[in-house]
N, C-alpha and C positions, 0 to 999 in steps of 0.2 A: 034497513038500510036501500033506498031507492038505485036503480039503475040509470044510464042514461039511455035515452031514447035510442040512439043510434047503437049499440053495442048489445043489441039480444038475437040477433035475426040468424047467426052463421056457427052457435056453438054445437058440439055433438053431445048426444044426452046427457054426458057426465059433468060438464062444462059450468051449466048452471048452477048446480047445488055449490060448488066452490065459489062461483062468483056472489052466492048470496054470503059467503061466508067472509068476503073480501080479500080471498087469497089469488095473487098475481100468476098466474100462467102463461105461458106462450102463448096460447091462441086469446086469450086476455089482450096481450100486448099486440097482436095482429088486427085484432078488433080495433082497439084506438088508434093504431096507425090508421085504420081505413076509415074513421072517424074523421079525424085531423084531415087526410086528405080530401074528403068531402068537403070539409069546412073551408079547406085551404083552396078550392077550386082547381085542384089539379089533376083529381078524376082517375089517377092511376094508383093500385093495388099494387100486391106482389112484393117483392124483394128492393123494389126500386124507393120504397117508401121512406127509407130513413132520409130523405134530403127533407121531409118535411118537420121532424121534429129536429134535424141537425142542422137544418139550412135555414129553415122557416121560423124563427123565435116565437113569432103567434101561436102557429100550430103546435111547436113542442108545450109553450106553456098551455094550451088548451087540452092537451092530454096529461098533463102532470096535474093540472087541476080535476081532471076526471078520473084519473088513478088515485087522486088523492083522496078525493068525496068517496070511494068504495074501500079506500083502507084507513077512514077516520076512527074507528072503531079499535085500531091497534094504539093509536094514540091515548085514547081514554085511558087504556088497560095500562099503558106505563104509567100514566099518573096515580091509578089505583095502586099499582106495584109501589108506587113511591109513599104512599100512604101505607102500605102495609110496612116496609122498612123501616118508617119514621115511626110506627108505634111498637113495634116488636120489641125493642129494648126497654121501652117504657112500659111496657104491660107484662112481658117476660125477664127475668133478671137472668142474665149470663153468666152472673158469679154463683149461679144456684145451682147444684149436681154437677161441679167440674171435676176434670179429670186429668193426671199428668199422662205424658207420654210415654211409651212401654219402656221397658229396660232401664229404666234411671236416667235417660235422655236428658242432657240440659238445653234449653233454648235460649234464644237471647231475650225473650223477656219475661218477668215473673208471670206467676197465677193471675193475680191482681191486675196487674198490665194488659196481658191478654185478654180479660174479660171486658175489661175497659176500651180496648180498641176495638174490638168485634162489636161494641156497643154502636161506637163512635162512627165504625167504617158503616154501619147500616142507617145510622142517621145522616150521615152526610152522603150516603150513595142517596137514599130517599129524598132529600132535599132536592137533587139533582136531578131526578127523576122528574119529581112534580113541574120544577121550573121549566127543564128543556121538552118533557112532553107536552106542557101547555104551550109552549113555543110551538112545536111542531105542528099543531092542531090546524097552524094555516099553512098552506103549500110553500114548496120553496124554501122549506130551512133546513138545507142538509147538516149543516154545522151542528144543529139541536139533534140531529138524531144519530150522528156519528159520536156526539157525547154519550148520548143514554147506550148507544153500543159499546163503548168504554168502560161506562157504570159496569153494565153486564159484565165483560171481561174480569174489572176487577172485583166482582161480588164472586166470580169463580173461586179467584186468587186467593181475596180475603180470609178465608179460612186454614189455608197453605201457609200464608207468609205468616200471618199472628198465632198459628197452632191452636185453634179455635179449640178452647177448654172444653164445650160441650158437643155433644153429636147434634142437637136442634140447629146451631150455631153453623157447622157445615152443612147440614141439609139443607138449611134457609139459603144461604150462599149460593150453594149448588144448583138447585132450581131456580130460585129468583134469577139467577144468573142465566141461566139457558132460556128461561121465559125472555128477559130482557134483549137478548141478544138476537134471539128468533123476532122478536116484535118489531124492533129497531131498524134491522136489516135484512134478515129473512123474510118474512111473509109479504113487506110490503115493497120487496127488492132494495138493492142497492140505493141510495137518496139521490133523488134527480137523475138517473141514471136515462130516462126518457128523454131528456134534453140530448144527451151527448151520443147515444148509443148509438153504433154502425150494424144495420141490416144486410146481411149477405150470405153469402158459402157458410156452411154447417159444417160439410166435411172438409179438413184440411187438404192442401193440395198434395196428390200424389200419394192419398191415405186412402187403406179401402176400408176403414169404419170412422164414426167421429166418438174420440176419447173421452168426451166430455155428457155424453149422451148420460141419460137417468138411466139404465140398465147398467152403465158401466159404473155408474155414480152409488147406485143403490146398493152394490156388493159391499162398499167403502164405507155406507154409513150404518149399515150392520155390524160389520169386523170393527170399526170405532166404538158402536153402543158397546158390543160385548167387551172391550178391551177397557172400558170406563168401570163397567159393573167388576170387574176382577180386582182393578188397578185399588177402586174405591173399599173392595174389602181388605185387602192389605193394608191400607190406608187407615181403615177404622182399626186394626191391632197397632200399627206404630202410633197415632193419635191418643190412643190409650183408650177408645169406646168400647172395644171388647177387650177381654183376660185372655182370649185363645185364638190363634191362627191355625185351624184346622188343616191339616196336609196328609191326601190319601195316600200318596206314596212313601213322601221321605219322612213324616212324623214330625219330630221334633225340629228338624233341620230349616224350616220354613222360620220359626222362631226365632231360630240361631240365623240364618240369615238377614232378617228384618232389623235385627239387635244388635248385627255385627260393626265392628269397628269402622268399615268402610261407608256403611250406611249412617253410623253415627257422627262421622265426619264431614256429611253434609249440612248446610244451615238449614234445609227444610226437609220433611218428611218427602225421600224421593217418589214412593209408591203415590201419596197425594200430588205431588208434581204429576205423575203419570197420569191420574185422574182427570187433571185440569187439562193435560193437553187432549186427551182421549176426548173429553167437551169439546175442546174447538175443533177436532179434527171431526168428528159427526158432525157438529153444525154445519161446517163449513162445506160438507157435501153439500148441502142442500143450496147452498147462494151460488146464484147464479144460473142461468138458462142453458142448453145444449151448445150454445155457442161458445163459453164462458172461454174456452182456451183462446179467443183472440177477442172477446170484448171485456175481458178481466183480468189480464196477465197478472197485474199484481196479485190479485187471489190466489190466483193457480202457484204463483212463488211460495206464498206463505204458506199455501196447504202443502206444496211440494217439501219446504222446510220441514214442517212439524212431520211427515210423514217418513220422509227420506233418510235426511241426516240425524236427525234425532232419534226416529226408528232405529238406524243401525249403532247410534251409540247405547241405545235401551239393549239392542239386542246383544250388543258384544258386553254390555256388563252383567248380563245375565250368565253369558259363555263364560264370563271369569268368575262367576261365583266359586266353583271348586277348585280354583288355583286359589283364589286370593281370600276367601272365605273358610273352603274346605266343606264345603255344603252346599247340596242343591235347594232348593225352593220350587216346591209343584206349580203353584200359582204363577210365580215369575214367570217359567217356562211356558205356560200357558198364555201369558201378556205378550210374551216375544213370538209365540207361535201365532198369534193373532197378528200380530204387527208385521212378521214377514210376510206374506202375501199382500199387504198393501202396498208396499214399496213398489216391485214392478206392475201393480193396477193401477200407480199415481202416476209411474214414471214416465207412460204415453203422453199421459196429457201436459207434463212438464215440458217433455221434448215437442208437441205440437204448438203448445207457447212460443218457444223457443223459435220455431220455425217460421213463428209470425211476425217475432220481433226481426229476425233476418229478413222475412219479406217486407217489411215495414221500412227496412234500412235501404233495402234496394229499391223502395217506391219514394225514397229519399221523404217520408213522412219525419214526423217529430217525434223522436224516440222516449222523451219524457212524456209525451202528451199519450203515447199509445200506449205505454205501459201501464198509465193510470185510467186512461178511458177508453183504451180500446182502438178499433179500425176495421176496415174492410181490407180483406187480400185478395186475391184470387186464389180458390180453391174447386173443390167438386161439386159442389153444388148444395142441393137440399141431401141429407140424410134420409134415404129411402129403405135403406137395408135394416137398419136395427128396430125390432119391435118395440110397441106403446107400452111402458111399464104399468100401464092400467092393466093390461092383457095378462099379468102375472097369473091370476087366480085360473084363466084358463088356459095358457099355455107356459105354464111354468118351467119348462123343459129350454122353450126358444128364448125367453127372457132370461135364463141363467146364462146360457149358453153365449149370450150376445153381453152379458156381466162381464165374461172374462176373453172377449177377444182381446187377441195381443198376445196373448198365455197360448204355449202348448206344451207336450210334458212328451219327450223324445225318451224312449227307452233307455237310453244313455244316462239320460242326468238323472232318470226315477232310482239307477241302481247306483250311480255315485252317491244319490243321497243316501240312500239303504249303509252304504260302504262307510259314509260319513258318522253313521249313526252306530254301526258296529264298533267302527274305531273308538267312540266315545265309552262305548263298555267293555272294550277289552283289559284295560288294567283292571277292573273289578273280576272280570272271568277267570284271568291269569294270576290275579295278588300283586299288582304291580304298582310301585311306589315310585315317587322322585321325580327326577326330570321328565322320564319317561311317560310317564302318568300324566303330567302337567301337560308334556306335548300332544299325547291323545286325547286328553278331554279339550282343550283349546282348539287344535286343526283341526280334530273330527266334528266339534261343533262350528266349526266356519265351513268345513266341506259342505254339511248339512245345509247352512246359509246360502252359502255361494251359488249351491245347485237348484237352490229354490227359486234365489233371483235369477239367474239364468235361465228358467222356464218362463220367466216375460221374454218374448222374442227382443225386442226392444234393447235388453239388457243381457241378450245372449253372451257378450265376449267376457263376462264376468267370471263365466266358467274356465278360464283360464289361470284363474287363481289357486284353481284347485289342485293344479301341475304342483306349483311350489308347495301349497300343502301336502299334498299327497307324498312328495318326496321328502319333507321332512319327517314324516310319518315313517316312512320307509326308511330312513338313514335312523331316526333318533334310537333306536335298539343297540345299534351297533356303536353310537358314536357316546353314550353313556351308561353307566351298570345300574340295574336294578332289574333285569328283566329277564323270565326264564328264556331259554332256545324256543319253546313250543311258540311262547308271548311274543317272541323276537320276530318267529317265522310269520307268526299270523299278522301281526303289523306290519310287517314288509310286504308280504301279500295283498292285504287292503290297501294301503297305501299307494301300490303298483296300478290296484286297481282303481283307484279314484283318480290317477292319472290319465290312464288309457280312457275309462269313459269318459273324461270331460273334453277329450278330443275333438271328438265330432260333434260338427253344429247342430244336426237335427233339422225336421224339416221346418220352413217357416211356412205361413199361412199368411199372415197378413203384408199390406205396404205401407211403409212411412216416410215418403215421401223423399226429404233432404237428408232424413237418416239413415235411409236404406243402405246407404254403403258402409255405414260402422256394424250392420248386423253381419257378422261372420261368424 
């Protein structure tokens, strides 16, 4: 792939290799802005370069054409994936080697209908990729690229919606869906963003670090990928691709949970939905640059919804298993444990995005436009504190510590978390049943959850929920029958300990701008 003459002189050693692959990076975007600046006669580089793309249409379209030329391989690849999907069901029958969902679960389509739906889904998706991938071979076709992206999202969801009767159909949809999403909006960047992106501050005003930096997102991407593999294993059992769900701790309990009435009451496999959600989460971790808290507020919002409210629902469903189902599922707990730290790690980026919207309102910007296209506001300037993610092999400790900026671990919260764990196991240790056991299971797990969330400094106030939960644990043995004296005393002491340990705030290491007054 040829390169523009003016875009080769200022890279660090590792960047040229990336550009040969057509991968967009912040350094390359800076060079494109410099190129457009030279051709538009401005002669000014640096952060003021946003005027060339945002206010000079000719310069913006020059940059767009250059960027499209360097990433043109992406659109050819989309077309090839379209032909892959088109010929797949015509070559390999989706009605051969089919399986039924585990546990005798009834689904909304018959087996022949499921196979036919999966085949037509691939054919139609393939045709759409061929047509709109071809259109995307010319620059300035953002709608075509967004259509390709939504085709990729559909391919990820189709095996879940249609209860893919073959493992090959599920795997094909998952992998091709990931590739299509990556090729349409991740590798080349958000369509036409060059024409309207605003370049300016990297660190939000009043903040001590950048919550959208690559080290901050790297740990989210890894956690999302791990969650995907765990959920996919559970989905393989629910969809019938494997006959046995291994559980190293609770034995048959995992099978009983995955085939419980609660699970069967859902129209789709809850584990397969989880794998699709984790897919979108770890892919969205790659989307946008280190300024995305103000350049892509809509994307941070969607990412935050996937991680925070949906993550809390997932965690609560796992917590309710011993009460609603009567059993624990080890890998369900693992998936919840992976999701739990993702919530405070993402909350700071969501708060920074919210602060940007507040600043945009005060600046009298068009909020609708600012939400979808971003903008420039007052901030702390360039991020000179965060280590480059490329230095991970040389300085893993520094990069890892940068990835968890915004989290701290006061000894009081750590002990409160362990108190919650002890509360969960109290019924088993003292052979307690009934309402008292249910309170211990749910309240103890929630104390663990709230203590972990409060380790995110921006969420530190949620620790006060432990006060209510600890009081419930302490009072339950004396309000409901079914516990021995030793068990009652133990539960009471653990509940009081959770209350006392959750009262101190602990040390706060970072600054959070407008949100600082809420960190109490």
